[in-house]
N, C-alpha and C positions, 0 to 999 in steps of 0.2 A: 348110531353109527350110520354113515352114508353107504348106500349100496352102489354098485357099479357094474357095468358090462364091458366086454372087450371093445376097446376103442381102436382107432387107426394106428396109434403110436403108443408103445409102452417101453419104458426104460427103467432100470433099477434106480432106486432112490434111497436116501438115508432112513434109518430106523425101521426097515422092513416095510415101508409104505410104497405106494405106486403112484405114478402120475398118469391119468387116463384122460383121453379126449373123447367126448361123446356123452350119452345119457341113456339110462335103462329104458327099455320099451314100456310104454304105458304110463311113464312118469309125466308130471306136468311139464318137464323140461325136454320131452322127446322132440327131436328134430332141431334142437338148438345146439350150436357148437360151443361147448364149454370145456374148461380145464379145471379139475379139482383134485384134491388130495384125499385119499381114503386109507383106512387101516387095511393091512393085508388080510385077505380071507381066502384060504386055499380052496374053499368050497365053490368059489366062482369058476376056477380053472383047475380041476383036479388033476388033469394030465400035464399041465404046464405050471408048476408051482412058482417058478422064477424064470424071467426072461432077461438075458444079458446081451448088451450090444458090444461090438468090437470097439476098442478105444482108437480114436483117430491118431494119426502120426503127430499131428499138432498138439493134441492133448497129452499124448505120451511124452513128447519132448518137453512140454511145459512142466509136467509132473516130475520128470527125471531131473530137470534143471533146478526146480525148487529143492529137491532132495539133495542134489549135489552142492548147491549153494549153502544149505544148512550144514553139510558135512565139512565144507571148506571153512566156513566161519567158525565152526567148533574147534578146528585145529589151529586157528590163528592165535598168536600171542597178543592178548589185549593190551599189553604194556607198550607195544611198538606203535609209534606215531609216524605216519607218512605224510609228507607234503610234496607236492609236485609242481614243477615249472614247465609250462608248455609254450613252445615257440610255434605260432600258427603259420609262420613263413618258411619253416624248415622243409627241405625236400619237396615232396609233392603237395605240401600245404594241407596235410591231414590233421593238423593240430586242432582246427576248429571242430572237427568231428570227435576227436578224443576228449576235448574239454568237458562237455556235458556228461560223458560217460564216467570220467574220473570224479567229477563233482558229485555225481549220484552215489558213488561208492565211498568216497573219502570225505565228502562235505565241501560246500562252496568255500569255507574258510581255510581249506587245506590245499586248494588247487588254484594256481595263479597263471595268468597270461604274462609271460616274461617281457613281452613288448610293451603292453599297457603299464606294467609295473616299472618300466625303464630299468630292468635288471632284477636280480634276485635279492638285492641287498636289504631293502626294507622288510619284506616278508621273513627273511632269515633272522633278522634282528628280533622279530616277535617270538621266534621259537628257540632263541639261543639258550634258554634255561631248561629245555625239555630233554629228559632222559630218553634213551632208546629211540632217537630220532633218525628216520631214514629219509633222505632227500632224493627225489627222483627227477632226473632231467629228461624231458620229452622233446627230442629234436635230433640234430646232428652233432658232430664233434664240436662245432663252434658254440652251440648251445651248452654242451657239457662244460666246455672251457669257461664259459660265462658263469655257470653255476659254481664250478670249482673256485673261481676267482672270488665269488661271493662268500663261499665257505671259508676261504683263506683269510678274508678281511673281517669276518665276524668272530667276536670273542665268545665262543661257545663254552658253556660250563662242562658239557659232555660232548665229546667229539662225535659228530654224526657220520653215518656211512652214506655212500652214494649209489643209487640205482639208475637204470637206464631203460627208457622205452624208445627204441630207435625209429624215428620218423624223418630222419635226414636223408641225404643222398649217399654218402660214403659209409658212415656208421662204423668206423674202424674200431673204436673202443668197444662198441656193442659186440662186434664180431669176436674180438679178443676175449671178452668175458662171457661169451656164450648166450647173449640175449638175442642173437639172430641178425640177419642181414638187414631186415626192415620189418616194421610192424604196421599192419592195416587195422585200424580201430574196428572192433566188433563187439556189440553189446553182450553177446552170449559168452564172450571170453574174458571180459574185463574183471570179473570177480576172481577168476582163477589167476589172472595176471597180478592183481593186487596181493593175493595170497602168496604167490611165488616171490614177490618183492619183500614180503614180511618174513618168510622162512629161509630165504637165500643166505648161504654162508658168505662171509666177506673174505676178500683177498687184498693184500697191500698193493699200492700203485704209487710209484715215484711221481712227485709233482715238482716241476722245475721252474725256477725264476728266470725270466728273460728281461734283461735291461737293455734298452736301446737308447743310445746317447748320440744326438746329432752333433756335427761339427759347426762351429760358428764361421760362416764364410768370410767375415770381416777380420777375425783374429787368427783363423786357422787352428783354433784350439777347440777342445770339446766343450759343449755347453750343457753342464749338468742340470741347469734350471729347466731345460726343455726335454729332459729325459723321460722316456716312457717305460712303465713297468707292467708286466703281465705275467701270467702263468702258462705253462705248457705241460701237457701230459702225454701227447701223442708224438708229434714231430715238429721240427722247425726246418724249413727248407728255403732255398734261394735259387734264383735263376729261371729256367724255362718253365718248370711246373707251376710255380706261383704266378708267373707272368700269364699263363693260360687261366689259372684260377681267378686272377684279378679281373680279366675281361669277362669271365663267366659271372662273377659276383656283381659287377657293375650292371651287366645286362639284366640280371635277375632283379636287382634293386629298382631299375628303371621300368621294367615290364613284368611284374610278378605274375600277371595272368598267363604268361607263356610258359610257366614252370610249375605245372600242376600234375605232372606224372614223372616218376623216377626215370623211366626209359627216355622220355623227352629231355629231361635234365642232362642225362648222360650224352645225348646227341648234341645238345647245346655246348656241353663241355668239349666234346670232340671237335666241334666247329671252331671254337675259340683256340683250341690247341693247334689246329691246322692253320689258323690265321697267324698264330704266334710263330709257327715254322716259316711261313711265307715272309713275315715281317723281319724275322731274324732276332736272335738273342745273343748277347755278348758271351765270350768265353770267360768263365769265372776265374780261370787261372790268372788272367791279366787284370782282374777287377777287385779281388779280395785278398786279404791275408788272414790266415787262421792259425790260432794257437790252441793246442789241446793239452791241458794240464801243464801249461807253461812252455810247451815245445812247439816250435814253428812246424806246421804241417806241410809236407811236400805234396803239392797238388799235381794231378796228371796233366799232360799237355792239352788235352781237350776235355773240358768239364762244363757241361751245360746246366746241370742241376746238382746242388749239394744238399744233402739231407742229414739231419741229426735225429736219430730214432730213439724213442723210449721203449717201444716194442715193435715187432717186425711187420705188423699189419699197416699198410700204407696206401692211402688214396683208394678206398673201396676194396680192400682185401689183398692188395699186391704185396708179395714177399720180396721186397727189393734187396734185403740182406742175403737171403738164400740160406740153405741148410748148412750147418756147421759140422765138419768132419773132424775126426780125431787128429789128423795131420795138420789141421789149421792151427795157427798160433793165436787165433781169437777165441775169447770165451763165448759160450752160448748166451745169446741175448736173454735178459730177464727184466721184466718191468719193475722190479723192486730191488735192484742191486746197486743203485746210486751210480750207474754208468750209462752213458749214451753211446750208441753206435753211430759212426760217421761213415757215410757211403755216398758215392757220386754216380751220376749217369752222364755218359759222353754225348755223342751226337744223336740225331733223330733215329737212326737205325738201332742204336743201343737202347734208346727209350722204348721203341716198339718191341724189341726182343725181350726186354726186361718185363714189360707189361704182360707179355704172353708167358712169362716165367720160363722161357727157353734158356736164358742166362740171367744171372743176378747182377746187381750193381757193383761198382768198384769199391771194395772195402778198403777204408783208409785208416781206421783206428777206432779206439774206444777210450772215452775220457769222462771225467766227472766235472771238469770246469773248462769251458770253451770261450774263447774270445775271437770275434770276427770283426775285422776292419774293412769297411767298404770304401775303396779308394777312388771309385769312379761314380760320381753322384748322378742321381735321377735315372739310372738305367738298370739297376738291379732290383727286381721284385723279390719280396720275401713273404712267407706265410707262417703263422703260428696256429697249429691245429686247424688247417684249412681256411683260416681267415687271412686273406692276402692283402698286401699293401705295396705301394711304390714309394720307397723311402728317398730322402735326400742323403747326402753323405753322412754315414753313421758308423758307430762302433757298437757291437752287440756283445753282451756277456750272458752266458747260459750257465747256471749253476744250481 
């Protein structure tokens, strides 16, 4: 057995041994700085049988994190399979930070860059026969709509459920389902987030079909061959709001380096909204005809934005429908009742007061099938779940 004397540093070690720095006096190694392991012998230090050091905050955090991770993994259902689609261009462009974190927890074969994949369609096809599949959309409402469209077009043997990691700008569906206003990727939180996605209960959400059919300018008739079909889960709107959205999306597409913070993104949106006010938008009352469940809708004299809501959270948390009281003849909005709420916003002052939730929008009806005819071409912007376009003369069906 090796002997030892009290060295400059002593810390507790495994199996009752000690780590000492130094050498016993009179030994051949005296005066040399060495580190060696020795069996514990209390005769060396009869008054100090054991010396313990305080655990550093860093080591304590590491130890507790390993313990927490083990407990979380033990509670997870091993039969649940999660795949994730990340949009690196959404919101403040935090997707590139989230990608490696999710790949580490879920595996590289289960995490996809939706831009590089050119949509969710090919990866979803690979997992169409997997039971207990949960598909996670990491982005804003536009990314979620893209993933929902992929799920709708994939012939799944077992219907998957959808989860959300909100890294977009508005994140309305995330707000509605309780996943938060926005998520900032953090390595120490990712395992718990994955666990939450596995154990979360599911709720139904209506998914609506939107069919956009342009008119043929030569014949004056609808052109079904050029029709566009998409899905909507949040809202479909026309007029001032999508006009501002359209300018915002064009600028972000042209200069993505200018849109790397949510606050900055909102400032850009406000700038494009102000520009839309100055340039002017048409009165929708003179530009469209709307039928709700087959009945021609009477539009107000001044109507700048027309909105069809699946749930009441609109453009970053705005409750444009407002609270429903007992005396109201409208039903309380529900995201799974096969009914859309139809609401409008008048001029600029009404828009500002509605965004401050001092007043709500103009409630015009509730319906399960809606037809909109745009009778003034090239001037009415529209958006499906925050994805804005400038259409030609069209007819829309929502059902």
